[in-house]
N, CA, C and O atoms as a Tinker XYZ file with bonds, in Angstrom:
   504  protein
     1  N     -6.439000  -17.893000    9.043000    73     2
     2  CA    -5.376000  -17.147000    8.385000    64     1     3
     3  C     -5.173000  -15.803000    9.076000    63     2     4     5
     4  O     -6.101000  -15.248000    9.664000    81     3
     5  N     -3.980000  -15.302000    8.998000    73     3     6
     6  CA    -3.649000  -14.021000    9.598000    64     5     7
     7  C     -3.774000  -12.908000    8.561000    63     6     8     9
     8  O     -3.820000  -13.160000    7.357000    81     7
     9  N     -3.829000  -11.678000    9.053000    73     7    10
    10  CA    -3.857000  -10.550000    8.129000    64     9    11
    11  C     -2.561000  -10.491000    7.326000    63    10    12    13
    12  O     -2.576000  -10.160000    6.141000    81    11
    13  N     -1.451000  -10.809000    7.967000    73    11    14
    14  CA    -0.177000  -10.796000    7.266000    64    13    15
    15  C     -0.213000  -11.730000    6.045000    63    14    16    17
    16  O      0.283000  -11.381000    4.974000    81    15
    17  N     -0.800000  -12.912000    6.219000    73    15    18
    18  CA    -0.942000  -13.865000    5.119000    64    17    19
    19  C     -1.851000  -13.291000    4.030000    63    18    20    21
    20  O     -1.520000  -13.340000    2.846000    81    19
    21  N     -2.996000  -12.749000    4.441000    73    19    22
    22  CA    -3.937000  -12.163000    3.476000    64    21    23
    23  C     -3.299000  -11.006000    2.711000    63    22    24    25
    24  O     -3.505000  -10.867000    1.505000    81    23
    25  N     -2.526000  -10.177000    3.413000    73    23    26
    26  CA    -1.866000   -9.026000    2.797000    64    25    27
    27  C     -0.881000   -9.492000    1.727000    63    26    28    29
    28  O     -0.869000   -8.968000    0.613000    81    27
    29  N     -0.056000  -10.481000    2.073000    73    27    30
    30  CA     0.935000  -10.975000    1.119000    64    29    31
    31  C      0.253000  -11.604000   -0.094000    63    30    32    33
    32  O      0.683000  -11.391000   -1.228000    81    31
    33  N     -0.805000  -12.377000    0.138000    73    31    34
    34  CA    -1.536000  -12.992000   -0.976000    64    33    35
    35  C     -2.147000  -11.923000   -1.875000    63    34    36    37
    36  O     -2.136000  -12.061000   -3.099000    81    35
    37  N     -2.682000  -10.859000   -1.276000    73    35    38
    38  CA    -3.257000   -9.742000   -2.031000    64    37    39
    39  C     -2.181000   -9.071000   -2.888000    63    38    40    41
    40  O     -2.414000   -8.757000   -4.055000    81    39
    41  N     -1.000000   -8.855000   -2.298000    73    39    42
    42  CA     0.092000   -8.228000   -3.052000    64    41    43
    43  C      0.554000   -9.100000   -4.206000    63    42    44    45
    44  O      0.741000   -8.615000   -5.322000    81    43
    45  N      0.736000  -10.378000   -3.941000    73    43    46
    46  CA     1.200000  -11.281000   -4.995000    64    45    47
    47  C      0.176000  -11.343000   -6.122000    63    46    48    49
    48  O      0.540000  -11.323000   -7.298000    81    47
    49  N     -1.101000  -11.418000   -5.765000    73    47    50
    50  CA    -2.152000  -11.425000   -6.779000    64    49    51
    51  C     -2.173000  -10.141000   -7.585000    63    50    52    53
    52  O     -2.343000  -10.169000   -8.804000    81    51
    53  N     -2.000000   -9.014000   -6.906000    73    51    54
    54  CA    -1.997000   -7.717000   -7.592000    64    53    55
    55  C     -0.769000   -7.561000   -8.470000    63    54    56    57
    56  O     -0.849000   -7.022000   -9.574000    81    55
    57  N      0.375000   -8.039000   -7.973000    73    55    58
    58  CA     1.621000   -7.913000   -8.726000    64    57    59
    59  C      1.612000   -8.787000   -9.975000    63    58    60    61
    60  O      2.339000   -8.520000  -10.932000    81    59
    61  N      0.786000   -9.832000   -9.961000    73    59    62
    62  CA     0.747000  -10.718000  -11.122000    64    61    63
    63  C     -0.121000  -10.156000  -12.254000    63    62    64    65
    64  O     -0.093000  -10.671000  -13.372000    81    63
    65  N     -0.891000   -9.101000  -11.965000    73    63    66
    66  CA    -1.664000   -8.452000  -13.022000    64    65    67
    67  C     -0.761000   -7.453000  -13.734000    63    66    68    69
    68  O      0.250000   -7.014000  -13.186000    81    67
    69  N     -1.124000   -7.108000  -14.926000    73    67    70
    70  CA    -0.302000   -6.183000  -15.702000    64    69    71
    71  C     -0.384000   -4.779000  -15.117000    63    70    72    73
    72  O     -1.447000   -4.159000  -15.098000    81    71
    73  N      0.750000   -4.293000  -14.644000    73    71    74
    74  CA     0.840000   -2.913000  -14.165000    64    73    75
    75  C      1.311000   -2.081000  -15.353000    63    74    76    77
    76  O      2.376000   -2.352000  -15.909000    81    75
    77  N      0.535000   -1.072000  -15.751000    73    75    78
    78  CA     0.902000   -0.299000  -16.946000    64    77    79
    79  C      2.259000    0.393000  -16.813000    63    78    80    81
    80  O      2.687000    0.747000  -15.714000    81    79
    81  N      2.908000    0.572000  -17.925000    73    79    82
    82  CA     4.205000    1.252000  -17.946000    64    81    83
    83  C      4.095000    2.687000  -17.458000    63    82    84    85
    84  O      5.094000    3.273000  -17.042000    81    83
    85  N      2.902000    3.261000  -17.501000    73    83    86
    86  CA     2.703000    4.646000  -17.054000    64    85    87
    87  C      2.808000    4.797000  -15.537000    63    86    88    89
    88  O      2.893000    5.919000  -15.038000    81    87
    89  N      2.804000    3.688000  -14.796000    73    87    90
    90  CA     2.937000    3.754000  -13.333000    64    89    91
    91  C      4.395000    4.013000  -12.983000    63    90    92    93
    92  O      5.278000    3.215000  -13.301000    81    91
    93  N      4.632000    5.147000  -12.321000    73    91    94
    94  CA     5.987000    5.499000  -11.899000    64    93    95
    95  C      6.245000    5.166000  -10.440000    63    94    96    97
    96  O      7.391000    4.974000  -10.035000    81    95
    97  N      5.159000    5.097000   -9.633000    73    95    98
    98  CA     5.325000    4.835000   -8.204000    64    97    99
    99  C      4.035000    4.245000   -7.647000    63    98   100   101
   100  O      2.976000    4.334000   -8.269000    81    99
   101  N      4.142000    3.640000   -6.465000    73    99   102
   102  CA     3.002000    3.013000   -5.807000    64   101   103
   103  C      2.731000    3.680000   -4.469000    63   102   104   105
   104  O      3.644000    4.160000   -3.797000    81   103
   105  N      1.446000    3.699000   -4.094000    73   103   106
   106  CA     1.053000    4.221000   -2.785000    64   105   107
   107  C      0.075000    3.255000   -2.131000    63   106   108   109
   108  O     -0.916000    2.846000   -2.736000    81   107
   109  N      0.370000    2.901000   -0.888000    73   107   110
   110  CA    -0.550000    2.127000   -0.068000    64   109   111
   111  C     -1.354000    3.134000    0.738000    63   110   112   113
   112  O     -0.848000    3.736000    1.686000    81   111
   113  N     -2.603000    3.309000    0.353000    73   111   114
   114  CA    -3.472000    4.305000    0.976000    64   113   115
   115  C     -4.320000    3.655000    2.064000    63   114   116   117
   116  O     -5.074000    2.717000    1.802000    81   115
   117  N     -4.190000    4.157000    3.273000    73   115   118
   118  CA    -4.981000    3.674000    4.402000    64   117   119
   119  C     -6.185000    4.576000    4.594000    63   118   120   121
   120  O     -6.127000    5.773000    4.315000    81   119
   121  N     -7.274000    3.996000    5.071000    73   119   122
   122  CA    -8.470000    4.785000    5.349000    64   121   123
   123  C     -9.214000    4.164000    6.526000    63   122   124   125
   124  O     -9.045000    2.986000    6.842000    81   123
   125  N    -10.038000    4.983000    7.161000    73   123   126
   126  CA   -10.882000    4.498000    8.245000    64   125   127
   127  C    -12.163000    3.932000    7.651000    63   126   128   129
   128  O    -12.704000    4.470000    6.685000    81   127
   129  N    -12.643000    2.840000    8.239000    73   127   130
   130  CA   -13.892000    2.211000    7.819000    64   129   131
   131  C    -14.885000    2.252000    8.972000    63   130   132   133
   132  O    -14.484000    2.307000   10.135000    81   131
   133  N    -16.158000    2.226000    8.663000    73   131   134
   134  CA   -17.207000    2.189000    9.686000    64   133   135
   135  C    -17.545000    0.743000   10.020000    63   134   136   137
   136  O    -18.667000    0.287000    9.800000    81   135
   137  N    -16.562000    0.032000   10.552000    73   135   138
   138  CA   -16.737000   -1.386000   10.863000    64   137   139
   139  C    -15.909000   -1.700000   12.101000    63   138   140   141
   140  O    -14.684000   -1.585000   12.068000    81   139
   141  N    -16.553000   -2.092000   13.184000    73   139   142
   142  CA   -15.818000   -2.382000   14.416000    64   141   143
   143  C    -14.861000   -3.557000   14.258000    63   142   144   145
   144  O    -13.824000   -3.599000   14.920000    81   143
   145  N    -15.192000   -4.511000   13.391000    73   143   146
   146  CA   -14.328000   -5.663000   13.175000    64   145   147
   147  C    -13.138000   -5.362000   12.286000    63   146   148   149
   148  O    -12.099000   -6.013000   12.392000    81   147
   149  N    -13.283000   -4.386000   11.418000    73   147   150
   150  CA   -12.215000   -3.943000   10.515000    64   149   151
   151  C    -12.243000   -2.418000   10.470000    63   150   152   153
   152  O    -12.848000   -1.835000    9.571000    81   151
   153  N    -11.589000   -1.767000   11.442000    73   151   154
   154  CA   -11.679000   -0.308000   11.521000    64   153   155
   155  C    -10.915000    0.444000   10.432000    63   154   156   157
   156  O    -11.132000    1.639000   10.229000    81   155
   157  N    -10.019000   -0.259000    9.731000    73   155   158
   158  CA    -9.212000    0.387000    8.697000    64   157   159
   159  C     -9.183000   -0.481000    7.445000    63   158   160   161
   160  O     -9.467000   -1.678000    7.485000    81   159
   161  N     -8.831000    0.158000    6.338000    73   159   162
   162  CA    -8.645000   -0.547000    5.080000    64   161   163
   163  C     -7.398000   -0.027000    4.398000    63   162   164   165
   164  O     -6.925000    1.067000    4.703000    81   163
   165  N     -6.866000   -0.810000    3.476000    73   163   166
   166  CA    -5.699000   -0.395000    2.706000    64   165   167
   167  C     -5.979000   -0.678000    1.237000    63   166   168   169
   168  O     -6.528000   -1.720000    0.880000    81   167
   169  N     -5.592000    0.270000    0.398000    73   167   170
   170  CA    -5.671000    0.077000   -1.043000    64   169   171
   171  C     -4.300000    0.354000   -1.630000    63   170   172   173
   172  O     -3.515000    1.120000   -1.072000    81   171
   173  N     -4.026000   -0.267000   -2.743000    73   171   174
   174  CA    -2.759000   -0.083000   -3.444000    64   173   175
   175  C     -3.055000    0.545000   -4.791000    63   174   176   177
   176  O     -3.820000    0.004000   -5.590000    81   175
   177  N     -2.437000    1.697000   -5.035000    73   175   178
   178  CA    -2.621000    2.372000   -6.320000    64   177   179
   179  C     -1.260000    2.632000   -6.964000    63   178   180   181
   180  O     -0.233000    2.696000   -6.290000    81   179
   181  N     -1.285000    2.779000   -8.272000    73   179   182
   182  CA    -0.112000    3.188000   -9.022000    64   181   183
   183  C     -0.345000    4.585000   -9.560000    63   182   184   185
   184  O     -1.440000    4.906000  -10.024000    81   183
   185  N      0.680000    5.412000   -9.500000    73   183   186
   186  CA     0.572000    6.799000   -9.938000    64   185   187
   187  C      1.464000    7.060000  -11.149000    63   186   188   189
   188  O      2.538000    6.475000  -11.290000    81   187
   189  N      0.997000    7.944000  -12.009000    73   187   190
   190  CA     1.790000    8.327000  -13.182000    64   189   191
   191  C      2.818000    9.403000  -12.849000    63   190   192   193
   192  O      3.622000    9.784000  -13.699000    81   191
   193  N      2.790000    9.886000  -11.625000    73   191   194
   194  CA     3.730000   10.923000  -11.186000    64   193   195
   195  C      4.558000   10.399000  -10.020000    63   194   196   197
   196  O      4.132000    9.491000   -9.307000    81   195
   197  N      5.747000   10.975000   -9.826000    73   195   198
   198  CA     6.553000   10.703000   -8.642000    64   197   199
   199  C      7.483000   11.876000   -8.426000    63   198   200   201
   200  O      8.196000   12.297000   -9.337000    81   199
   201  N      7.470000   12.402000   -7.209000    73   199   202
   202  CA     8.339000   13.517000   -6.846000    64   201   203
   203  C      8.708000   13.340000   -5.385000    63   202   204   205
   204  O      7.851000   13.447000   -4.507000    81   203
   205  N      9.957000   13.076000   -5.123000    73   203   206
   206  CA    10.403000   12.821000   -3.758000    64   205   207
   207  C     10.171000   14.023000   -2.841000    63   206   208   209
   208  O     10.064000   13.865000   -1.625000    81   207
   209  N     10.096000   15.212000   -3.417000    73   207   210
   210  CA     9.898000   16.428000   -2.634000    64   209   211
   211  C      8.427000   16.795000   -2.446000    63   210   212   213
   212  O      8.100000   17.580000   -1.557000    81   211
   213  N      7.546000   16.246000   -3.261000    73   211   214
   214  CA     6.125000   16.604000   -3.216000    64   213   215
   215  C      5.282000   15.333000   -3.232000    63   214   216   217
   216  O      5.048000   14.741000   -4.286000    81   215
   217  N      4.831000   14.923000   -2.049000    73   215   218
   218  CA     4.126000   13.653000   -1.935000    64   217   219
   219  C      2.692000   13.694000   -2.453000    63   218   220   221
   220  O      1.959000   12.716000   -2.308000    81   219
   221  N      2.283000   14.800000   -3.050000    73   219   222
   222  CA     0.980000   14.822000   -3.716000    64   221   223
   223  C      1.002000   14.037000   -5.030000    63   222   224   225
   224  O     -0.020000   13.927000   -5.706000    81   223
   225  N      2.156000   13.500000   -5.385000    73   223   226
   226  CA     2.250000   12.700000   -6.602000    64   225   227
   227  C      1.257000   11.544000   -6.588000    63   226   228   229
   228  O      0.806000   11.108000   -7.648000    81   227
   229  N      0.913000   11.048000   -5.422000    73   227   230
   230  CA     0.034000    9.878000   -5.327000    64   229   231
   231  C     -1.405000   10.187000   -5.749000    63   230   232   233
   232  O     -2.221000    9.273000   -5.863000    81   231
   233  N     -1.719000   11.445000   -5.980000    73   231   234
   234  CA    -3.074000   11.818000   -6.417000    64   233   235
   235  C     -3.320000   11.487000   -7.890000    63   234   236   237
   236  O     -4.467000   11.472000   -8.338000    81   235
   237  N     -2.260000   11.225000   -8.638000    73   235   238
   238  CA    -2.387000   10.961000  -10.075000    64   237   239
   239  C     -2.485000    9.457000  -10.344000    63   238   240   241
   240  O     -1.600000    8.862000  -10.957000    81   239
   241  N     -3.570000    8.866000   -9.876000    73   239   242
   242  CA    -3.772000    7.419000   -9.969000    64   241   243
   243  C     -4.075000    6.972000  -11.395000    63   242   244   245
   244  O     -4.939000    7.535000  -12.069000    81   243
   245  N     -3.339000    5.935000  -11.847000    73   243   246
   246  CA    -3.598000    5.352000  -13.167000    64   245   247
   247  C     -3.812000    3.838000  -13.095000    63   246   248   249
   248  O     -4.112000    3.204000  -14.107000    81   247
   249  N     -3.658000    3.262000  -11.906000    73   247   250
   250  CA    -3.812000    1.818000  -11.731000    64   249   251
   251  C     -4.198000    1.543000  -10.283000    63   250   252   253
   252  O     -3.793000    2.271000   -9.377000    81   251
   253  N     -4.976000    0.495000  -10.071000    73   251   254
   254  CA    -5.329000    0.064000   -8.714000    64   253   255
   255  C     -5.305000   -1.455000   -8.653000    63   254   256   257
   256  O     -5.608000   -2.140000   -9.630000    81   255
   257  N     -4.937000   -1.963000   -7.487000    73   255   258
   258  CA    -4.924000   -3.408000   -7.265000    64   257   259
   259  C     -6.339000   -3.960000   -7.370000    63   258   260   261
   260  O     -7.319000   -3.231000   -7.210000    81   259
   261  N     -6.430000   -5.254000   -7.641000    73   259   262
   262  CA    -7.740000   -5.914000   -7.668000    64   261   263
   263  C     -7.683000   -7.132000   -6.740000    63   262   264   265
   264  O     -6.866000   -8.027000   -6.953000    81   263
   265  N     -8.516000   -7.175000   -5.744000    73   263   266
   266  CA    -9.505000   -6.161000   -5.390000    64   265   267
   267  C     -8.825000   -4.893000   -4.894000    63   266   268   269
   268  O     -7.703000   -4.926000   -4.389000    81   267
   269  N     -9.514000   -3.798000   -5.046000    73   267   270
   270  CA    -8.947000   -2.491000   -4.731000    64   269   271
   271  C     -8.585000   -2.351000   -3.262000    63   270   272   273
   272  O     -7.521000   -1.827000   -2.933000    81   271
   273  N     -9.464000   -2.818000   -2.373000    73   271   274
   274  CA    -9.241000   -2.608000   -0.945000    64   273   275
   275  C     -9.190000   -3.920000   -0.186000    63   274   276   277
   276  O     -9.892000   -4.882000   -0.501000    81   275
   277  N     -8.336000   -3.923000    0.821000    73   275   278
   278  CA    -8.230000   -5.037000    1.755000    64   277   279
   279  C     -8.571000   -4.489000    3.135000    63   278   280   281
   280  O     -7.937000   -3.545000    3.606000    81   279
   281  N     -9.564000   -5.076000    3.777000    73   279   282
   282  CA    -9.936000   -4.634000    5.123000    64   281   283
   283  C     -8.897000   -5.118000    6.128000    63   282   284   285
   284  O     -8.389000   -6.235000    6.033000    81   283
   285  N     -8.596000   -4.252000    7.092000    73   283   286
   286  CA    -7.605000   -4.563000    8.122000    64   285   287
   287  C     -8.349000   -4.898000    9.411000    63   286   288   289
   288  O     -9.025000   -4.032000    9.965000    81   287
   289  N     -8.242000   -6.127000    9.898000    73   287   290
   290  CA    -8.996000   -6.517000   11.090000    64   289   291
   291  C     -8.474000   -5.849000   12.357000    63   290   292   293
   292  O     -7.298000   -5.500000   12.460000    81   291
   293  N     -9.370000   -5.682000   13.307000    73   291   294
   294  CA    -9.029000   -5.051000   14.577000    64   293   295
   295  C     -7.927000   -5.826000   15.302000    63   294   296   297
   296  O     -7.155000   -5.233000   16.055000    81   295
   297  N     -7.845000   -7.127000   15.088000    73   295   298
   298  CA    -6.799000   -7.928000   15.727000    64   297   299
   299  C     -5.405000   -7.503000   15.266000    63   298   300   301
   300  O     -4.432000   -7.694000   15.995000    81   299
   301  N     -5.299000   -6.931000   14.071000    73   299   302
   302  CA    -4.016000   -6.480000   13.539000    64   301   303
   303  C     -3.695000   -5.057000   13.972000    63   302   304   305
   304  O     -2.552000   -4.750000   14.311000    81   303
   305  N     -4.700000   -4.190000   13.961000    73   303   306
   306  CA    -4.453000   -2.757000   14.153000    64   305   307
   307  C     -5.005000   -2.182000   15.441000    63   306   308   309
   308  O     -4.726000   -1.027000   15.765000    81   307
   309  N     -5.776000   -2.949000   16.179000    73   307   310
   310  CA    -6.629000   -2.459000   17.265000    64   309   311
   311  C     -7.469000   -1.325000   16.670000    63   310   312   313
   312  O     -7.835000   -1.390000   15.496000    81   311
   313  N     -7.774000   -0.318000   17.431000    73   311   314
   314  CA    -8.520000    0.830000   16.894000    64   313   315
   315  C     -7.605000    2.048000   16.782000    63   314   316   317
   316  O     -8.075000    3.185000   16.765000    81   315
   317  N     -6.306000    1.805000   16.706000    73   315   318
   318  CA    -5.305000    2.863000   16.700000    64   317   319
   319  C     -4.782000    3.105000   15.286000    63   318   320   321
   320  O     -4.195000    2.212000   14.674000    81   319
   321  N     -4.996000    4.318000   14.770000    73   319   322
   322  CA    -4.490000    4.618000   13.434000    64   321   323
   323  C     -2.967000    4.621000   13.418000    63   322   324   325
   324  O     -2.355000    4.261000   12.412000    81   323
   325  N     -2.347000    5.030000   14.541000    73   323   326
   326  CA    -0.891000    5.050000   14.605000    64   325   327
   327  C     -0.323000    3.638000   14.511000    63   326   328   329
   328  O      0.635000    3.391000   13.779000    81   327
   329  N     -0.929000    2.707000   15.266000    73   327   330
   330  CA    -0.482000    1.316000   15.224000    64   329   331
   331  C     -0.734000    0.716000   13.844000    63   330   332   333
   332  O      0.108000   -0.010000   13.314000    81   331
   333  N     -1.875000    1.016000   13.276000    73   331   334
   334  CA    -2.207000    0.527000   11.934000    64   333   335
   335  C     -1.159000    0.993000   10.927000    63   334   336   337
   336  O     -0.643000    0.185000   10.154000    81   335
   337  N     -0.844000    2.270000   10.929000    73   335   338
   338  CA     0.146000    2.825000   10.007000    64   337   339
   339  C      1.505000    2.151000   10.199000    63   338   340   341
   340  O      2.141000    1.744000    9.226000    81   339
   341  N      1.945000    2.035000   11.440000    73   339   342
   342  CA     3.254000    1.441000   11.719000    64   341   343
   343  C      3.313000   -0.018000   11.265000    63   342   344   345
   344  O      4.306000   -0.444000   10.675000    81   343
   345  N      2.275000   -0.771000   11.531000    73   343   346
   346  CA     2.280000   -2.198000   11.186000    64   345   347
   347  C      2.161000   -2.417000    9.681000    63   346   348   349
   348  O      2.796000   -3.323000    9.142000    81   347
   349  N      1.361000   -1.606000    8.995000    73   347   350
   350  CA     1.263000   -1.744000    7.538000    64   349   351
   351  C      2.589000   -1.341000    6.894000    63   350   352   353
   352  O      3.024000   -1.978000    5.934000    81   351
   353  N      3.233000   -0.298000    7.403000    73   351   354
   354  CA     4.546000    0.085000    6.879000    64   353   355
   355  C      5.532000   -1.074000    7.007000    63   354   356   357
   356  O      6.312000   -1.328000    6.089000    81   355
   357  N      5.500000   -1.776000    8.140000    73   355   358
   358  CA     6.380000   -2.933000    8.323000    64   357   359
   359  C      6.106000   -4.002000    7.269000    63   358   360   361
   360  O      7.037000   -4.575000    6.702000    81   359
   361  N      4.830000   -4.269000    7.009000    73   359   362
   362  CA     4.471000   -5.271000    6.001000    64   361   363
   363  C      4.942000   -4.862000    4.609000    63   362   364   365
   364  O      5.435000   -5.694000    3.848000    81   363
   365  N      4.790000   -3.585000    4.277000    73   363   366
   366  CA     5.191000   -3.097000    2.954000    64   365   367
   367  C      6.706000   -3.185000    2.787000    63   366   368   369
   368  O      7.189000   -3.653000    1.756000    81   367
   369  N      7.452000   -2.741000    3.789000    73   367   370
   370  CA     8.915000   -2.805000    3.719000    64   369   371
   371  C      9.373000   -4.257000    3.584000    63   370   372   373
   372  O     10.273000   -4.553000    2.798000    81   371
   373  N      8.761000   -5.158000    4.345000    73   371   374
   374  CA     9.103000   -6.584000    4.246000    64   373   375
   375  C      8.792000   -7.115000    2.851000    63   374   376   377
   376  O      9.566000   -7.899000    2.302000    81   375
   377  N      7.672000   -6.700000    2.275000    73   375   378
   378  CA     7.290000   -7.159000    0.933000    64   377   379
   379  C      8.273000   -6.662000   -0.120000    63   378   380   381
   380  O      8.604000   -7.393000   -1.053000    81   379
   381  N      8.737000   -5.432000    0.021000    73   379   382
   382  CA     9.701000   -4.875000   -0.935000    64   381   383
   383  C     11.005000   -5.662000   -0.883000    63   382   384   385
   384  O     11.660000   -5.854000   -1.908000    81   383
   385  N     11.380000   -6.116000    0.305000    73   383   386
   386  CA    12.628000   -6.859000    0.474000    64   385   387
   387  C     12.547000   -8.299000   -0.034000    63   386   388   389
   388  O     13.577000   -8.950000   -0.210000    81   387
   389  N     11.339000   -8.797000   -0.269000    73   387   390
   390  CA    11.176000  -10.171000   -0.740000    64   389   391
   391  C     11.214000  -10.223000   -2.262000    63   390   392   393
   392  O     11.020000   -9.215000   -2.942000    81   391
   393  N     11.467000  -11.412000   -2.775000    73   391   394
   394  CA    11.616000  -11.575000   -4.221000    64   393   395
   395  C     10.311000  -11.513000   -4.990000    63   394   396   397
   396  O     10.273000  -10.929000   -6.073000    81   395
   397  N      9.233000  -12.098000   -4.465000    73   395   398
   398  CA     8.018000  -12.235000   -5.265000    64   397   399
   399  C      7.335000  -10.895000   -5.536000    63   398   400   401
   400  O      7.471000  -10.366000   -6.639000    81   399
   401  N      6.628000  -10.343000   -4.604000    73   399   402
   402  CA     5.910000   -9.086000   -4.837000    64   401   403
   403  C      6.854000   -7.893000   -4.929000    63   402   404   405
   404  O      6.573000   -6.936000   -5.650000    81   403
   405  N      7.952000   -7.940000   -4.216000    73   403   406
   406  CA     8.860000   -6.804000   -4.152000    64   405   407
   407  C      9.482000   -6.414000   -5.474000    63   406   408   409
   408  O      9.792000   -5.243000   -5.692000    81   407
   409  N      9.667000   -7.373000   -6.354000    73   407   410
   410  CA    10.298000   -7.074000   -7.640000    64   409   411
   411  C      9.488000   -6.087000   -8.465000    63   410   412   413
   412  O     10.060000   -5.246000   -9.158000    81   411
   413  N      8.176000   -6.177000   -8.399000    73   411   414
   414  CA     7.331000   -5.237000   -9.146000    64   413   415
   415  C      7.560000   -3.817000   -8.647000    63   414   416   417
   416  O      7.666000   -2.888000   -9.449000    81   415
   417  N      7.637000   -3.638000   -7.326000    73   415   418
   418  CA     7.834000   -2.302000   -6.762000    64   417   419
   419  C      9.190000   -1.738000   -7.150000    63   418   420   421
   420  O      9.311000   -0.540000   -7.408000    81   419
   421  N     10.205000   -2.579000   -7.196000    73   419   422
   422  CA    11.563000   -2.126000   -7.488000    64   421   423
   423  C     11.769000   -1.742000   -8.950000    63   422   424   425
   424  O     12.791000   -1.151000   -9.298000    81   423
   425  N     10.808000   -2.074000   -9.805000    73   423   426
   426  CA    10.922000   -1.664000  -11.206000    64   425   427
   427  C     10.448000   -0.228000  -11.409000    63   426   428   429
   428  O     10.574000    0.322000  -12.503000    81   427
   429  N      9.909000    0.373000  -10.368000    73   427   430
   430  CA     9.392000    1.744000  -10.451000    64   429   431
   431  C     10.253000    2.659000   -9.587000    63   430   432   433
   432  O     11.325000    2.257000   -9.134000    81   431
   433  N      9.789000    3.892000   -9.354000    73   431   434
   434  CA    10.636000    4.886000   -8.701000    64   433   435
   435  C     10.450000    5.015000   -7.196000    63   434   436   437
   436  O     11.374000    5.434000   -6.499000    81   435
   437  N      9.261000    4.661000   -6.675000    73   435   438
   438  CA     9.056000    4.833000   -5.245000    64   437   439
   439  C      7.818000    4.126000   -4.738000    63   438   440   441
   440  O      6.932000    3.746000   -5.504000    81   439
   441  N      7.779000    3.957000   -3.408000    73   439   442
   442  CA     6.636000    3.348000   -2.720000    64   441   443
   443  C      6.384000    4.149000   -1.447000    63   442   444   445
   444  O      7.309000    4.438000   -0.688000    81   443
   445  N      5.120000    4.502000   -1.226000    73   443   446
   446  CA     4.743000    5.272000   -0.036000    64   445   447
   447  C      3.584000    4.582000    0.673000    63   446   448   449
   448  O      2.859000    3.777000    0.088000    81   447
   449  N      3.430000    4.924000    1.962000    73   447   450
   450  CA     2.333000    4.420000    2.790000    64   449   451
   451  C      1.789000    5.595000    3.584000    63   450   452   453
   452  O      2.563000    6.402000    4.099000    81   451
   453  N      0.468000    5.705000    3.691000    73   451   454
   454  CA    -0.107000    6.760000    4.516000    64   453   455
   455  C     -1.614000    6.778000    4.438000    63   454   456   457
   456  O     -2.224000    6.114000    3.600000    81   455
   457  N     -2.204000    7.552000    5.331000    73   455   458
   458  CA    -3.655000    7.712000    5.325000    64   457   459
   459  C     -4.056000    8.694000    4.232000    63   458   460   461
   460  O     -3.339000    9.656000    3.955000    81   459
   461  N     -5.204000    8.445000    3.616000    73   459   462
   462  CA    -5.636000    9.253000    2.474000    64   461   463
   463  C     -5.774000   10.729000    2.819000    63   462   464   465
   464  O     -5.569000   11.579000    1.952000    81   463
   465  N     -6.111000   11.051000    4.044000    73   463   466
   466  CA    -6.257000   12.454000    4.439000    64   465   467
   467  C     -5.056000   12.967000    5.223000    63   466   468   469
   468  O     -5.138000   14.000000    5.887000    81   467
   469  N     -3.948000   12.249000    5.146000    73   467   470
   470  CA    -2.762000   12.640000    5.897000    64   469   471
   471  C     -1.524000   12.614000    5.024000    63   470   472   473
   472  O     -1.600000   12.572000    3.796000    81   471
   473  N     -0.394000   12.639000    5.686000    73   471   474
   474  CA     0.883000   12.629000    4.987000    64   473   475
   475  C      1.248000   11.212000    4.555000    63   474   476   477
   476  O      0.865000   10.231000    5.192000    81   475
   477  N      1.987000   11.131000    3.477000    73   475   478
   478  CA     2.531000    9.853000    3.035000    64   477   479
   479  C      3.949000    9.711000    3.557000    63   478   480   481
   480  O      4.694000   10.688000    3.637000    81   479
   481  N      4.313000    8.495000    3.910000    73   479   482
   482  CA     5.687000    8.183000    4.290000    64   481   483
   483  C      6.314000    7.410000    3.146000    63   482   484   485
   484  O      5.841000    6.331000    2.788000    81   483
   485  N      7.367000    7.950000    2.574000    73   483   486
   486  CA     8.084000    7.271000    1.509000    64   485   487
   487  C      8.920000    6.163000    2.147000    63   486   488   489
   488  O      9.820000    6.445000    2.938000    81   487
   489  N      8.630000    4.911000    1.813000    73   487   490
   490  CA     9.323000    3.786000    2.449000    64   489   491
   491  C     10.394000    3.183000    1.546000    63   490   492   493
   492  O     11.240000    2.418000    2.009000    81   491
   493  N     10.360000    3.526000    0.256000    73   491   494
   494  CA    11.387000    3.048000   -0.669000    64   493   495
   495  C     11.404000    3.965000   -1.883000    63   494   496   497
   496  O     10.358000    4.411000   -2.355000    81   495
   497  N     12.605000    4.240000   -2.381000    73   495   498
   498  CA    12.748000    4.950000   -3.663000    64   497   499
   499  C     14.120000    4.647000   -4.238000    63   498   500   501
   500  O     15.039000    4.226000   -3.536000    81   499
   501  N     14.223000    4.875000   -5.531000    73   499   502
   502  CA    15.516000    4.682000   -6.205000    64   501   503
   503  C     16.396000    5.860000   -5.946000    63   502   504
   504  O     17.531000    5.899000   -6.423000    81   503
């Protein structure tokens, strides 16, 4: 299986769980891992805050996907955080455009992608 397949399955599984009404926006948080086979990971959280002008809204977490984190294999991202960010953003945008997982995101106010210690990129908002 490919990472793209695993990512979509993870999203569909997460979207099928009850996301509380208090979630106003979603953030795909990337992080570095100490694993040569999977140098990065991604988690999906829901936040009770959303502000298009202040991306610190993602700090107000009230929900997380289960499982919380999905490891990103080196075959998908190499060891480049820039490539990892760009490729995960592509997957998220594609997921938002699809009917299954994307519908959950579109019921809220925004979706962002970024590294936990860096800036978030808003990839969709109402």
